[in-house]
C-alpha positions in Angstrom: -13.6 12.4 17.8 -10.1 13.6 18.9 -7.1 11.9 17.3 -5.2 10.7 20.4 -3.2 7.8 18.8 -2.4 8.8 15.2 -0.3 11.9 15.8 2.2 10.3 18.2 2.5 7.3 15.8 3.3 9.6 13.0 5.8 11.4 15.2 7.4 8.1 16.1 7.6 7.1 12.4 9.3 10.4 11.5 11.8 9.8 14.2 12.6 6.4 12.8 13.0 7.9 9.4 15.6 10.4 10.8 17.5 7.8 12.8 17.8 5.5 9.8 18.4 8.5 7.5 16.0 7.1 5.0 16.2 9.0 1.6 12.5 9.8 1.2 11.1 11.0 -2.1 7.4 11.9 -2.0 5.8 13.3 -5.1 2.3 14.1 -6.1 1.0 14.7 -2.6 -0.9 17.7 -3.9 -3.3 15.3 -5.7 -4.8 14.2 -2.3 -7.9 16.3 -1.6 -7.7 18.5 1.5 -11.3 17.6 2.3 -13.8 14.9 1.5 -13.5 11.2 1.0 -10.9 9.5 -1.3 -9.3 6.1 -1.9 -5.6 5.7 -2.0 -4.9 2.5 -4.0 -1.2 1.4 -3.6 0.9 -1.4 -4.9 2.2 -3.7 -2.2 5.8 -4.9 -1.8 6.4 -4.6 2.0 4.8 -5.2 5.4 5.6 -1.5 6.0 3.8 -0.1 3.0 0.9 1.5 5.0 3.4 3.7 6.8 5.0 5.1 3.7 1.7 5.2 1.7 0.3 7.4 4.4 3.1 9.9 3.8 1.6 10.8 0.5 -1.4 12.3 2.3 0.4 14.3 5.0 0.9 17.4 2.9 -2.9 17.7 2.5 -3.3 17.3 6.3 -5.1 14.0 5.9 -4.7 10.8 8.0 -5.4 7.6 6.0 -7.6 4.8 7.4 -6.0 1.7 6.0 -7.8 -1.6 5.4 -5.8 -4.4 7.0 -6.3 -8.0 7.9 -8.1 -8.5 11.1 -5.4 -10.5 12.7 -3.3 -7.3 13.1 -6.2 -5.9 15.1 -6.1 -8.9 17.4 -2.4 -8.6 18.2 -1.8 -7.4 21.8 0.6 -4.6 20.6 -0.6 -3.6 17.2 -4.3 -4.1 17.9 -4.8 -1.1 20.2 -2.7 1.1 17.8 -4.7 0.0 14.8 -8.0 0.6 16.5 -6.8 3.9 17.9 -5.9 5.1 14.4 -9.4 4.0 13.2 -8.0 1.7 10.6 -10.5 -0.8 9.1 -10.2 -4.6 9.9 -10.7 -7.0 7.0 -12.0 -10.4 7.8 -11.9 -12.3 4.5 -14.6 -14.7 5.8 -16.9 -11.6 6.3 -15.8 -9.3 3.6 -19.1 -7.5 3.2 -18.8 -6.0 6.7 -15.3 -4.6 6.0 -16.5 -3.3 2.7 -19.5 -1.5 4.3 -17.2 0.0 6.9 -14.9 1.4 4.3 -17.8 2.9 2.3 -19.2 4.5 5.4 -15.8 6.0 6.2 -15.5 7.4 2.7 -19.0 8.9 2.9 -18.0 10.5 6.2 -15.1 12.2 4.4 -12.2 9.9 5.3 -9.3 8.9 3.1 -9.2 5.1 3.0 -6.0 3.3 2.0 -6.3 0.0 0.1 -3.8 -2.4 -1.4 -5.9 -3.8 -4.3 -3.4 -6.6 -5.0 -4.7 -8.0 -1.6 -1.3 -9.5 -0.7 2.4 -8.5 -1.0 3.8 -9.1 -4.5 6.7 -11.4 -4.3 7.7 -10.5 -7.8 7.8 -6.8 -7.0 5.6 -6.2 -10.0 1.9 -5.1 -9.9 -0.3 -8.2 -9.6 -3.9 -8.4 -10.9 -6.1 -6.1 -8.9 -9.2 -6.9 -6.9 -12.1 -4.6 -7.7 -13.0 -3.6 -4.2 -11.1 -0.2 -4.3 -13.0 1.0 -7.4 -16.4 -0.5 -6.2 -16.2 1.3 -2.9 -15.2 4.6 -4.7 -18.1 4.3 -7.0 -20.6 3.6 -4.2 -19.3 6.5 -2.1 -18.8 8.8 -5.1 -15.2 9.6 -4.2 -12.0 9.7 -6.3 -9.3 7.0 -6.4 -5.7 8.0 -6.4 -3.0 5.4 -7.5 0.1 5.3 -5.3 3.4 3.7 -6.2 5.8 2.6 -3.5 9.4 1.4 -4.2 12.3 0.6 -1.9 10.1 -0.5 1.1 10.7 -4.1 0.2 14.4 -3.7 1.2 13.3 -3.1 4.8 10.8 -5.9 5.3 9.0 -8.1 2.8 7.6 -11.6 2.4 10.1 -14.4 2.5 13.0 -12.2 3.6 14.4 -11.4 7.1 13.5 -8.0 8.5 16.2 -5.3 8.1 14.6 -2.5 10.0 18.0 -1.1 11.0 19.1 -0.6 7.4 20.3 2.9 7.0 20.2 5.3 4.1 17.7 3.3 2.1 16.0 5.3 -0.6 12.2 5.1 -0.4 10.0 6.4 -3.2 6.3 7.4 -2.9 4.5 8.6 -6.0 0.9 9.8 -5.9 -0.9 9.8 -9.2 -3.7 12.0 -10.5 -7.2 11.3 -9.1 -9.6 9.1 -11.0 -13.3 10.1 -11.0 -15.5 7.0 -10.9 -18.2 8.9 -12.9 -15.8 8.8 -15.9 -16.0 5.0 -16.1 -18.9 2.7 -17.1 -18.4 0.3 -14.2 -15.9 -0.7 -11.5 -14.3 -3.3 -13.7 -13.3 -0.7 -16.4 -12.0 1.6 -13.7 -9.9 -1.3 -12.2 -8.3 -1.9 -15.5 -7.2 1.7 -15.8 -6.1 1.8 -12.2 -3.9 -1.2 -12.9 -2.4 0.5 -15.9 -1.7 3.7 -13.9 -0.1 1.7 -11.1 2.1 -0.2 -13.6 3.2 3.1 -15.1 3.9 4.7 -11.7 5.8 1.7 -10.4 7.9 1.5 -13.5 8.7 5.2 -13.2 9.7 4.7 -9.5 11.9 1.8 -10.5 13.5 3.7 -13.4 14.3 6.7 -11.3 15.4 4.9 -8.2 18.8 6.2 -7.1 20.2 2.9 -5.9 21.3 -0.3 -7.5 22.3 -3.7 -6.0 25.9 -3.7 -4.8 26.5 -7.3 -5.7 24.8 -10.6 -6.8 23.4 -11.2 -3.3 21.7 -7.9 -3.3 19.8 -8.4 -6.6 16.9 -10.1 -4.7 15.0 -6.8 -4.3 14.9 -6.2 -8.1 12.2 -7.8 -10.3 13.3 -10.4 -12.7 12.6 -8.3 -15.8 15.1 -5.7 -14.5 17.8 -8.3 -13.9 16.9 -9.1 -10.4 16.5 -12.5 -8.7 13.0 -11.9 -7.4 10.5 -14.6 -8.6 8.8 -14.0 -11.9 5.1 -13.2 -11.6 4.4 -16.8 -12.6 6.8 -18.2 -10.0 5.3 -15.8 -7.4 1.8 -17.0 -8.1 2.9 -20.6 -7.6 4.5 -19.7 -4.3 1.4 -17.9 -3.2 -0.8 -20.9 -4.2 1.5 -23.2 -2.3 1.4 -21.1 0.8 -2.4 -21.2 0.9 -2.6 -24.9 0.1 -3.8 -26.9 3.2 -1.0 -29.1 4.6 -1.7 -32.8 5.0 -2.6 -33.9 8.5 
């Protein structure tokens, strides 16, 4: 099937990067296989993470099919684009169907992008992972590659206004070595190591990040353990629970 939508979307994204003069650092792209299925499992700190995570696969000539909530596919603007790029809708009320679609894509040789934390991390640390990424990799017999993103939260994240016109923002994308599901006794054990690898990659991205907050009001994009004012993981979990709690009638 010809790719009619994805190439112009990538071109538009690259134009945006140039206009904003984003300082992009992409490392480890060579780990992405040039053929065959693979899962890219990324941390999640921004609504734009799928754009930057996909950069990690471009060197290998791959286009990533991301799993995203189905509401994005119902939007009148984003919906046609998401369907045209053959991304995979996730309906949490019918998760088995989304999971089966992802496994089928992997078996067909696609690269599937997953955010195993399921939601954006308000604390900007790696949350507990869901096992879907490793389960689908084991079922399709394809590798999992951990991906760390950092700096994307400064453009647009949960609980903060969008700053899509911010210029010169450093963005880091680190692609780790692939994980062979055959090397693990089960998906749970593989998920534990995936979490450890993501933690290490994110910490490296934070440590090597070339920018620091310019004042107290800018410390919001740093996690608490690095002296920032982002919620701690415990505070973030409470905020997430409150957001999902039904409001009284």
